[in-house]
C-alpha positions as CSV (number, residue, x, y, z in Angstrom):
1,M,56.5,42.6,108.7
2,M,53.7,40.3,107.6
3,K,52.1,39.9,104.2
4,T,49.0,38.3,102.9
5,F,48.9,35.6,100.2
6,A,47.8,36.4,96.6
7,A,46.2,33.0,96.0
8,W,45.0,30.0,98.0
9,S,47.6,27.9,96.0
10,D,50.3,30.0,97.7
11,V,49.0,29.2,101.1
12,L,48.9,25.5,100.2
13,T,52.4,25.6,99.0
14,A,53.7,27.3,102.1
15,A,51.8,24.8,104.3
16,R,53.3,21.8,102.4
17,N,56.8,23.3,102.7
18,G,56.5,23.8,106.4
19,A,56.6,27.6,106.3
20,W,55.5,29.6,109.4
21,L,51.9,30.7,108.9
22,W,49.8,33.1,110.9
23,Y,46.0,33.3,111.0
24,H,44.1,36.5,111.7
25,A,40.7,35.5,113.0
26,P,38.0,38.1,112.6
27,M,37.7,39.0,116.4
28,D,41.4,38.9,117.1
29,L,43.5,42.1,117.3
30,R,46.5,40.5,115.5
31,A,47.4,37.3,113.7
32,Q,48.5,34.3,115.7
33,S,50.9,31.6,114.6
34,V,49.2,28.3,113.8
35,R,50.4,24.7,113.4
36,I,49.4,23.0,110.2
37,V,48.2,19.5,111.1
38,R,47.4,18.3,107.6
39,V,47.0,19.5,104.0
40,Y,44.2,17.6,102.4
41,K,44.0,16.6,98.7
42,N,40.8,18.6,98.3
43,G,42.7,21.8,99.0
44,K,41.7,22.3,102.6
45,I,44.1,22.7,105.6
46,R,43.6,21.3,109.1
47,I,44.9,23.8,111.6
48,D,45.8,23.7,115.3
49,P,45.5,27.3,116.6
50,G,47.1,26.4,120.0
51,C,46.2,27.9,123.3
52,G,43.7,25.0,124.0
53,A,41.5,26.0,121.1
54,D,39.8,23.3,118.9
55,L,41.4,22.2,115.6
56,F,39.6,23.6,112.6
57,T,39.7,23.2,108.8
58,A,40.3,26.2,106.5
59,D,39.5,26.5,102.9
60,E,39.9,29.1,100.1
61,G,37.3,31.3,101.8
62,H,39.9,31.9,104.6
63,L,42.6,33.3,102.2
64,S,42.5,36.9,103.5
65,R,43.1,35.7,107.0
66,F,46.4,33.9,106.4
67,R,49.7,35.8,106.8
68,T,53.4,35.0,106.3
69,R,56.6,36.8,106.9
70,A,57.5,39.3,104.2
71,V,61.0,38.8,102.8
């Protein structure tokens, strides 16, 4: 079961702690696991989506697209 994050600070904390994160892109049917490359001091995250896709940077505007495992 997957859950969304309540706040961007929760995403940043999970990313810094090495938690598994999933990203649900607008045109995708389901969320895909992503690799966090870097968490910047300005609150943005550099992401490697895998599958040969380009790295991209996510910010607070992407909050609703991030998922984690529900515990």
